[in-house]
DSSP file (Angstrom, degrees, kcal/mol; ACC not computed):
  #  RESIDUE AA STRUCTURE BP1 BP2  ACC     N-H-->O    O-->H-N    N-H-->O    O-->H-N    TCO  KAPPA ALPHA  PHI   PSI    X-CA   Y-CA   Z-CA
    1    1 A X              0   0    0      0, 0.0     2,-0.4     0, 0.0     0, 0.0   0.000 360.0 360.0 360.0 134.5  283.5  227.4  225.6
    2    2 A X        -     0   0    0      2,-0.0     2,-0.6     1,-0.0     0, 0.0  -0.782 360.0-130.5 -98.1 136.1  283.0  224.6  223.1
    3    3 A X        -     0   0    0     -2,-0.4     2,-0.5     2,-0.0    -1,-0.0  -0.753  26.0-165.6 -83.7 122.6  282.0  221.1  224.2
    4    4 A X        -     0   0    0     -2,-0.6     2,-0.3     0, 0.0    -2,-0.0  -0.944   3.9-152.2-114.5 129.2  284.3  218.6  222.5
    5    5 A X        -     0   0    0     -2,-0.5     2,-0.0     1,-0.1    -2,-0.0  -0.678   8.0-137.7 -96.3 150.9  283.5  214.9  222.5
    6    6 A X        -     0   0    0     -2,-0.3    -1,-0.1     2,-0.2     0, 0.0  -0.005  31.3 -99.7 -85.4-160.6  286.0  212.1  222.3
    7    7 A X  S    S+     0   0    0     -2,-0.0     2,-0.4     2,-0.0    -2,-0.0   0.151  90.3  82.2-113.7  18.4  285.6  209.0  220.1
    8    8 A X        -     0   0    0     44,-0.0     2,-0.4     2,-0.0    -2,-0.2  -0.965  49.0-170.0-130.3 143.1  284.4  206.5  222.8
    9    9 A X  E     -a   52   0A   0     42,-3.3    44,-3.2    -2,-0.4     2,-0.5  -0.999   6.8-163.8-127.7 127.8  281.0  205.7  224.3
   10   10 A X  E     -a   53   0A   0     -2,-0.4     2,-0.7    42,-0.2    44,-0.2  -0.964   7.5-154.4-114.4 120.4  280.7  203.4  227.3
   11   11 A X  E     -a   54   0A   0     42,-2.8    44,-2.3    -2,-0.5     2,-0.4  -0.842  19.7-157.8 -92.4 112.5  277.2  202.1  228.1
   12   12 A X  E     +a   55   0A   0     -2,-0.7     2,-0.3    42,-0.2    44,-0.2  -0.753  19.9 159.9-100.8 137.3  277.2  201.3  231.8
   13   13 A X  E     -a   56   0A   0     42,-2.3    44,-2.3    -2,-0.4     2,-0.2  -0.991  35.6-108.4-151.1 157.8  274.8  198.9  233.6
   14   14 A X  E     -a   57   0A   0     -2,-0.3     2,-0.3    42,-0.2    44,-0.2  -0.602  29.8-177.5 -88.2 147.2  274.5  196.9  236.8
   15   15 A X  E     -a   58   0A   0     42,-2.5    44,-2.7    -2,-0.2     3,-0.2  -0.976  24.8-146.4-139.0 152.5  274.9  193.2  237.0
   16   16 A X  S    S+     0   0    0     -2,-0.3     2,-0.4     1,-0.3    -1,-0.1   0.691  93.1  36.0 -93.3 -19.9  274.5  190.8  240.0
   17   17 A X     >  -     0   0    0      1,-0.1     4,-2.7     2,-0.0    -1,-0.3  -0.866  66.0-168.1-136.8  99.9  277.2  188.2  238.9
   18   18 A X  H  > S+     0   0    0     -2,-0.4     4,-2.8     1,-0.2     5,-0.2   0.895  86.9  48.2 -57.6 -47.5  280.2  189.8  237.2
   19   19 A X  H  > S+     0   0    0      1,-0.2     4,-2.1     2,-0.2    -1,-0.2   0.926 114.6  45.2 -63.1 -44.9  281.7  186.5  236.0
   20   20 A X  H  > S+     0   0    0      2,-0.2     4,-2.2     1,-0.2    -1,-0.2   0.894 113.6  50.9 -64.9 -39.5  278.4  185.2  234.5
   21   21 A X  H  X S+     0   0    0     -4,-2.7     4,-2.9     2,-0.2     5,-0.3   0.926 108.8  50.3 -65.2 -44.9  277.7  188.6  232.9
   22   22 A X  H  X S+     0   0    0     -4,-2.8     4,-2.4     1,-0.2     5,-0.2   0.937 111.2  49.2 -58.1 -46.6  281.1  188.8  231.3
   23   23 A X  H  X S+     0   0    0     -4,-2.1     4,-2.3    -5,-0.2    -1,-0.2   0.901 112.2  48.7 -60.3 -41.1  280.6  185.3  229.9
   24   24 A X  H  X>S+     0   0    0     -4,-2.2     4,-3.3     2,-0.2     5,-0.7   0.934 112.1  47.4 -65.0 -46.9  277.2  186.2  228.6
   25   25 A X  H  X5S+     0   0    0     -4,-2.9     6,-2.0     1,-0.2     4,-0.6   0.862 113.9  48.3 -65.3 -35.3  278.4  189.5  226.9
   26   26 A X  H  <5S+     0   0    0     -4,-2.4     4,-0.4    -5,-0.3    -1,-0.2   0.930 120.6  36.5 -67.6 -44.1  281.3  187.6  225.3
   27   27 A X  H  <5S+     0   0    0     -4,-2.3    -2,-0.2    -5,-0.2    -3,-0.2   0.946 129.2  28.1 -75.1 -50.7  279.1  184.8  224.0
   28   28 A X  H  <5S+     0   0    0     -4,-3.3    -3,-0.2    -5,-0.2    -2,-0.1   0.906 132.1  31.2 -83.5 -44.1  275.9  186.6  223.0
   29   29 A X  S  <<S-     0   0    0     -5,-0.7    19,-0.5    -4,-0.6    -3,-0.2   0.441  99.1-125.8 -97.6  -0.8  277.1  190.1  222.2
   30   30 A X        +     0   0    0     -4,-0.4    -4,-0.2    -6,-0.3    -3,-0.1   0.837  53.9 159.1  58.6  36.8  280.5  189.1  220.9
   31   31 A X        -     0   0    0     -6,-2.0     2,-0.4    -9,-0.1    16,-0.2  -0.430  34.9-138.8 -84.0 162.5  282.3  191.5  223.2
   32   32 A X  E     -B   46   0A   0     14,-2.1    14,-3.0    -2,-0.1     2,-0.3  -0.994  22.8-115.4-125.2 129.4  285.9  191.2  224.3
   33   33 A X  E     -B   45   0A   0     -2,-0.4    12,-0.3    12,-0.2     3,-0.1  -0.444  28.7-178.2 -64.1 124.0  286.9  191.9  227.9
   34   34 A X  E     -     0   0A   0     10,-2.9     2,-0.3     1,-0.4    11,-0.2   0.880  65.2 -29.0 -87.5 -48.2  289.2  195.0  228.1
   35   35 A X  E     -B   44   0A   0      9,-1.4     9,-2.1     2,-0.0     2,-0.4  -0.977  49.3-145.4-164.3 160.2  289.8  194.9  231.9
   36   36 A X  E     -B   43   0A   0     -2,-0.3     2,-0.5     7,-0.2     7,-0.2  -0.996   6.8-172.0-134.5 127.2  288.3  193.8  235.1
   37   37 A X  E >>> +B   42   0A   0      5,-3.5     5,-1.6    -2,-0.4     3,-1.6  -0.783   6.9 175.9-120.2  84.7  288.8  195.6  238.4
   38   38 A X  G >45S+     0   0    0     -2,-0.5     3,-0.7     1,-0.3    -1,-0.1   0.804  74.6  69.1 -60.9 -30.3  287.2  193.4  241.1
   39   39 A X  G 345S+     0   0    0      1,-0.3    -1,-0.3    -3,-0.1    -2,-0.0   0.745 114.6  27.7 -63.3 -21.7  288.3  195.7  243.9
   40   40 A X  G <45S-     0   0    0     -3,-1.6    -1,-0.3     2,-0.2    -2,-0.2   0.300 111.0-116.6-118.3   6.5  285.8  198.3  242.6
   41   41 A X  T <<5S+     0   0    0     -3,-0.7    17,-2.6    -4,-0.6     2,-0.3   0.927  73.0 121.1  62.5  48.1  283.3  195.9  241.1
   42   42 A X  E   < +BC  37  57A   0     -5,-1.6    -5,-3.5    15,-0.2     2,-0.3  -0.990  31.7 167.7-144.3 146.4  283.8  197.1  237.5
   43   43 A X  E     -BC  36  56A   0     13,-1.7    13,-2.6    -2,-0.3     2,-0.4  -0.978  18.6-144.9-150.0 162.2  284.8  195.9  234.1
   44   44 A X  E     -BC  35  55A   0     -9,-2.1   -10,-2.9    -2,-0.3    -9,-1.4  -0.993  10.0-167.0-131.1 140.9  284.7  197.1  230.6
   45   45 A X  E     -BC  33  54A   0      9,-2.7     9,-2.9    -2,-0.4     2,-0.4  -0.970  20.6-128.2-124.4 139.4  284.1  195.1  227.4
   46   46 A X  E     -BC  32  53A   0    -14,-3.0   -14,-2.1    -2,-0.4     7,-0.2  -0.716  24.3-146.3 -82.9 134.0  284.7  196.3  223.8
   47   47 A X        -     0   0    0      5,-2.2     5,-0.2    -2,-0.4     4,-0.1  -0.452  31.8-100.7 -88.5 171.2  281.7  195.7  221.5
   48   48 A X  S    S+     0   0    0    -19,-0.5     2,-0.5    -2,-0.1    -1,-0.1   0.598 103.8  88.7 -67.3  -8.6  282.1  194.8  217.9
   49   49 A X  S >  S-     0   0    0      3,-0.3     3,-2.1     1,-0.1    -2,-0.4  -0.817  92.1-110.9 -93.6 123.9  281.3  198.5  217.1
   50   50 A X  T 3  S+     0   0    0     -2,-0.5     3,-0.1     1,-0.3    -2,-0.1  -0.251  98.5   7.7 -55.0 129.5  284.4  200.7  217.1
   51   51 A X  T 3  S+     0   0    0      1,-0.2   -42,-3.3    -4,-0.1     2,-0.6   0.450 101.6 111.8  81.2   0.5  284.5  203.1  220.1
   52   52 A X  E <   +a    9   0A   0     -3,-2.1    -5,-2.2   -44,-0.2    -3,-0.3  -0.936  41.4 174.0-113.5 118.0  281.5  201.6  221.8
   53   53 A X  E     -aC  10  46A   0    -44,-3.2   -42,-2.8    -2,-0.6     2,-0.5  -0.779  26.2-134.7-116.5 160.9  282.2  199.7  225.1
   54   54 A X  E     -aC  11  45A   0     -9,-2.9    -9,-2.7    -2,-0.3     2,-0.5  -0.982  16.6-158.8-116.0 125.8  280.0  198.2  227.8
   55   55 A X  E     -aC  12  44A   0    -44,-2.3   -42,-2.3    -2,-0.5     2,-0.5  -0.903   5.8-158.6-103.7 129.5  280.8  198.9  231.4
   56   56 A X  E     -aC  13  43A   0    -13,-2.6   -13,-1.7    -2,-0.5     2,-0.5  -0.927   3.5-164.8-112.8 131.2  279.5  196.4  234.0
   57   57 A X  E     -aC  14  42A   0    -44,-2.3   -42,-2.5    -2,-0.5     2,-0.4  -0.961  22.2-126.6-115.7 124.7  279.1  197.4  237.6
   58   58 A X  E     +a   15   0A   0    -17,-2.6     2,-0.3    -2,-0.5   -42,-0.2  -0.568  40.9 167.2 -72.1 122.9  278.6  194.7  240.3
   59   59 A X        -     0   0    0    -44,-2.7     3,-0.1    -2,-0.4   -18,-0.0  -0.900  45.7-121.4-133.0 161.9  275.5  195.5  242.3
   60   60 A X  S    S+     0   0    0     -2,-0.3     2,-0.3     1,-0.3    -1,-0.1   0.890  96.8   4.0 -72.0 -38.8  273.3  193.5  244.8
   61   61 A X        -     0   0    0    -46,-0.1     2,-0.6    -3,-0.0    -1,-0.3  -0.996  69.2-130.9-147.7 147.5  270.2  193.9  242.7
   62   62 A X        -     0   0    0     -2,-0.3     2,-0.3    -3,-0.1   -46,-0.0  -0.867  24.2-131.3-101.2 123.2  269.4  195.4  239.3
   63   63 A X        -     0   0    0     -2,-0.6     2,-0.3     1,-0.0   -49,-0.1  -0.575  24.2-139.5 -73.9 129.9  266.4  197.7  239.2
   64   64 A X        +     0   0    0     -2,-0.3     3,-0.1    49,-0.1    49,-0.1  -0.640  57.8  26.8 -93.2 148.6  264.0  196.8  236.4
   65   65 A X  S    S+     0   0    0     47,-0.3    -2,-0.0    -2,-0.3    48,-0.0   0.237  90.9  42.0  86.1 151.7  262.3  199.3  234.1
   66   66 A X  S    S+     0   0    0      1,-0.1    -1,-0.2     3,-0.0     0, 0.0  -0.143  70.6  87.9  71.6-172.3  263.2  202.8  233.0
   67   67 A X  S    S-     0   0    0     -3,-0.1     2,-0.2     2,-0.0    -1,-0.1  -0.131  84.5 -39.7  75.4-175.2  266.7  203.8  232.1
   68   68 A X        -     0   0    0     46,-0.0     2,-0.5     1,-0.0    46,-0.3  -0.531  42.4-146.5 -87.4 150.6  268.3  203.7  228.7
   69   69 A X        -     0   0    0     -2,-0.2     2,-0.4    44,-0.1    46,-0.2  -0.982  18.3-138.4-114.7 119.2  268.0  200.9  226.1
   70   70 A X  E     -d  115   0B   0     44,-1.0    46,-2.2    -2,-0.5     2,-0.5  -0.652  17.5-159.2 -80.0 126.4  271.1  200.4  224.1
   71   71 A X  E     -d  116   0B   0     -2,-0.4     2,-0.5    44,-0.2    46,-0.2  -0.934   5.0-166.4-114.1 120.9  270.3  199.8  220.4
   72   72 A X  E     -d  117   0B   0     44,-2.9    46,-2.1    -2,-0.5     2,-0.2  -0.918  17.9-131.6-109.7 127.0  272.9  198.0  218.2
   73   73 A X  E     -d  118   0B   0     -2,-0.5     2,-0.3    44,-0.2    46,-0.2  -0.558  26.2-167.3 -73.9 137.8  272.5  198.1  214.4
   74   74 A X        -     0   0    0     44,-2.8     3,-0.2    -2,-0.2    46,-0.1  -0.897  28.0-130.8-124.4 157.1  272.9  194.7  212.8
   75   75 A X  S    S+     0   0    0     -2,-0.3     2,-0.4     1,-0.3    -1,-0.1   0.828 100.5  23.1 -74.1 -32.8  273.4  193.7  209.1
   76   76 A X     >  -     0   0    0      1,-0.1     4,-2.1    42,-0.1    -1,-0.3  -0.899  62.0-169.0-141.5 105.3  270.7  191.0  209.2
   77   77 A X  H  > S+     0   0    0     -2,-0.4     4,-2.4    -3,-0.2     5,-0.2   0.840  90.2  54.0 -66.9 -33.7  267.9  191.2  211.8
   78   78 A X  H  > S+     0   0    0      2,-0.2     4,-2.2     1,-0.2    -1,-0.2   0.912 110.3  46.6 -67.2 -41.2  266.6  187.7  211.1
   79   79 A X  H  > S+     0   0    0      2,-0.2     4,-2.0     1,-0.2    -2,-0.2   0.873 111.2  53.3 -65.8 -36.9  270.1  186.2  211.6
   80   80 A X  H  X S+     0   0    0     -4,-2.1     4,-2.3     2,-0.2    -2,-0.2   0.913 109.5  47.6 -64.4 -42.7  270.4  188.3  214.8
   81   81 A X  H  X S+     0   0    0     -4,-2.4     4,-2.9     2,-0.2    -2,-0.2   0.913 110.0  52.5 -64.2 -42.0  267.1  186.9  216.1
   82   82 A X  H  X S+     0   0    0     -4,-2.2     4,-2.5     1,-0.2    -1,-0.2   0.884 108.8  51.1 -60.7 -38.3  268.2  183.3  215.2
   83   83 A X  H  X S+     0   0    0     -4,-2.0     4,-1.7     2,-0.2    -2,-0.2   0.932 111.0  47.2 -63.2 -47.3  271.4  184.0  217.2
   84   84 A X  H  <>S+     0   0    0     -4,-2.3     5,-2.5     1,-0.2     4,-0.5   0.917 112.6  50.0 -60.7 -43.4  269.4  185.2  220.3
   85   85 A X  H ><5S+     0   0    0     -4,-2.9     3,-1.3     1,-0.2    -2,-0.2   0.924 109.3  51.1 -59.8 -45.6  267.1  182.1  219.9
   86   86 A X  H 3<5S+     0   0    0     -4,-2.5    -1,-0.2     1,-0.3    -2,-0.2   0.818 111.3  48.1 -63.3 -31.5  270.1  179.7  219.7
   87   87 A X  T 3<5S-     0   0    0     -4,-1.7    -1,-0.3    -5,-0.1    -2,-0.2   0.461 112.5-119.9 -87.8  -2.1  271.6  181.3  222.9
   88   88 A X  T < 5 +     0   0    0     -3,-1.3     2,-0.3    -4,-0.5    -3,-0.2   0.808  50.6 170.9  69.0  29.9  268.2  181.1  224.8
   89   89 A X      < -     0   0    0     -5,-2.5    -1,-0.2    -6,-0.2     2,-0.2  -0.583  37.4-114.9 -79.8 131.6  268.1  184.9  225.3
   90   90 A X        -     0   0    0     18,-0.4    18,-2.1    -2,-0.3     2,-0.3  -0.449  39.8-171.0 -65.6 132.0  264.8  186.3  226.7
   91   91 A X  B     -E  107   0B   0     16,-0.2     2,-1.1    -2,-0.2    16,-0.3  -0.875  31.4-122.9-126.3 157.0  263.1  188.5  224.1
   92   92 A X  S    S-     0   0    0     14,-2.4    14,-0.4    -2,-0.3     2,-0.1  -0.667  74.9 -64.1 -98.2  76.1  260.1  190.8  224.1
   93   93 A X  S    S-     0   0    0     -2,-1.1    -1,-0.1    12,-0.1     3,-0.1  -0.340  83.2 -38.9  80.2-162.0  258.1  189.2  221.4
   94   94 A X  S    S-     0   0    0      1,-0.2    12,-0.3    -3,-0.1     2,-0.2  -0.195  82.9 -57.4 -91.6-176.7  259.0  188.9  217.7
   95   95 A X        -     0   0    0     10,-0.1     2,-0.4    -2,-0.1    10,-0.2  -0.465  53.6-137.6 -63.6 128.7  260.8  191.3  215.4
   96   96 A X  E     -F  104   0B   0      8,-3.5     8,-2.6    -2,-0.2     2,-0.5  -0.761  17.1-158.4 -88.7 136.1  258.8  194.6  215.2
   97   97 A X  E     -F  103   0B   0     -2,-0.4     2,-0.7     6,-0.2     6,-0.2  -0.965  16.5-175.3-122.4 119.5  258.5  196.1  211.7
   98   98 A X  E >>  -F  102   0B   0      4,-3.0     3,-2.4    -2,-0.5     4,-1.8  -0.905  39.9-121.9-107.9  98.8  257.8  199.7  211.0
   99   99 A X  T 34 S+     0   0    0     -2,-0.7     4,-0.0     1,-0.3    -2,-0.0  -0.048  88.6   5.9 -51.3 134.6  257.5  199.6  207.2
  100  100 A X  T 34 S+     0   0    0      1,-0.1    -1,-0.3    22,-0.0    23,-0.2   0.436 131.4  56.5  76.0  -0.6  259.9  201.9  205.4
  101  101 A X  T <4 S-     0   0    0     -3,-2.4    20,-3.1     1,-0.3    21,-0.9   0.693 103.8 -33.1-124.1 -64.8  261.7  202.8  208.6
  102  102 A X  E  <  -FG  98 120B   0     -4,-1.8    -4,-3.0    18,-0.3     2,-0.4  -0.996  31.3-135.6-162.9 156.6  263.2  200.0  210.7
  103  103 A X  E     -FG  97 119B   0     16,-1.8    16,-2.1    -2,-0.3     2,-0.3  -0.983  33.4-177.7-117.7 137.7  263.0  196.5  212.1
  104  104 A X  E     -FG  96 118B   0     -8,-2.6    -8,-3.5    -2,-0.4     2,-0.4  -0.960  19.0-169.6-136.7 148.6  263.7  196.0  215.8
  105  105 A X  E     - G   0 117B   0     12,-2.0    12,-2.1    -2,-0.3     2,-0.4  -0.976  14.7-149.1-138.6 130.4  263.9  193.2  218.4
  106  106 A X  E     + G   0 116B   0    -14,-0.4   -14,-2.4    -2,-0.4     2,-0.3  -0.795  24.7 164.8 -97.7 136.8  264.1  193.8  222.1
  107  107 A X  E     -EG  91 115B   0      8,-2.5     8,-2.8    -2,-0.4     2,-0.4  -0.925  23.0-132.7-146.3 170.5  266.0  191.4  224.3
  108  108 A X  E     - G   0 114B   0    -18,-2.1   -18,-0.4    -2,-0.3     6,-0.2  -0.950  10.7-129.8-132.8 143.6  267.5  191.2  227.8
  109  109 A X    >   -     0   0    0      4,-2.0     3,-2.2    -2,-0.4   -88,-0.1  -0.288  52.3 -86.4 -76.6 175.9  270.7  190.2  229.5
  110  110 A X  T 3  S+     0   0    0      1,-0.3    -1,-0.1     2,-0.1   -95,-0.0   0.738 131.0  52.0 -60.3 -21.8  270.5  187.8  232.5
  111  111 A X  T 3  S-     0   0    0    -97,-0.1    -1,-0.3     2,-0.1   -49,-0.1   0.403 122.3-103.6 -93.4   2.2  269.9  190.7  234.9
  112  112 A X    <   +     0   0    0     -3,-2.2   -47,-0.3     1,-0.3     2,-0.3   0.544  65.9 154.4  89.7   6.8  267.1  192.1  232.8
  113  113 A X        -     0   0    0    -99,-0.1    -4,-2.0   -49,-0.1    -1,-0.3  -0.551  42.9-124.8 -67.8 130.7  269.0  195.0  231.2
  114  114 A X  E     + G   0 108B   0     -2,-0.3   -44,-1.0   -46,-0.3     2,-0.3  -0.559  34.8 169.5 -85.9 141.5  267.2  195.8  228.0
  115  115 A X  E     -dG  70 107B   0     -8,-2.8    -8,-2.5    -2,-0.2     2,-0.3  -0.918  14.8-154.5-136.1 162.7  268.9  195.9  224.5
  116  116 A X  E     -dG  71 106B   0    -46,-2.2   -44,-2.9    -2,-0.3     2,-0.4  -0.994   7.6-150.0-136.9 146.8  267.6  196.1  221.0
  117  117 A X  E     -dG  72 105B   0    -12,-2.1   -12,-2.0    -2,-0.3     2,-0.3  -0.921  26.0-169.7-104.4 143.1  269.0  195.1  217.6
  118  118 A X  E     -dG  73 104B   0    -46,-2.1   -44,-2.8    -2,-0.4     2,-0.3  -0.943  21.6-167.2-133.1 154.3  267.9  197.2  214.7
  119  119 A X  E     - G   0 103B   0    -16,-2.1   -16,-1.8    -2,-0.3     2,-0.1  -0.904  24.2-139.1-140.2 111.7  268.0  197.2  211.0
  120  120 A X  E     - G   0 102B   0     -2,-0.3   -18,-0.3   -18,-0.2   -19,-0.1  -0.403  18.4-174.4 -72.4 143.6  267.2  200.4  209.2
  121  121 A X        +     0   0    0    -20,-3.1     2,-0.2   -23,-0.1   -19,-0.2   0.282  50.6 115.3-112.8   4.1  265.1  200.4  206.0
  122  122 A X        -     0   0    0    -21,-0.9   -21,-0.1     1,-0.1     2,-0.1  -0.545  67.5-119.6 -80.2 139.0  265.5  204.1  205.4
  123  123 A X              0   0    0     -2,-0.2    -1,-0.1     1,-0.2    -2,-0.1  -0.410 360.0 360.0 -72.0 150.1  267.4  205.2  202.3
  124  124 A X              0   0    0     -2,-0.1    -1,-0.2     0, 0.0    -2,-0.0   0.440 360.0 360.0 105.1 360.0  270.5  207.3  202.6
């Protein structure tokens, strides 16, 4: 039997305030709300990347540390950092540079879920 994948990826994470989280993802990550199902404490937002969505689950508390870090490629890492700075987004230091490979910046949503923006320097 062959495993066949579809064309969509949903990155799921917990949040403590659904309305505030939706507003943050729309403003900071430029997402668009697809739907919200308050009866099950869930919503999905489309990211600017085709086929990649963010699913938010309402929880009482968000466990910090461990888990996946969603990494989004950006066209200009310096402009992305300036955007995060302008929005007052908590970051883990400055842009990390691995010469000849990648530039990365780690940041967090209001509940402490980790994200990264990346800009590849690799040819090809």
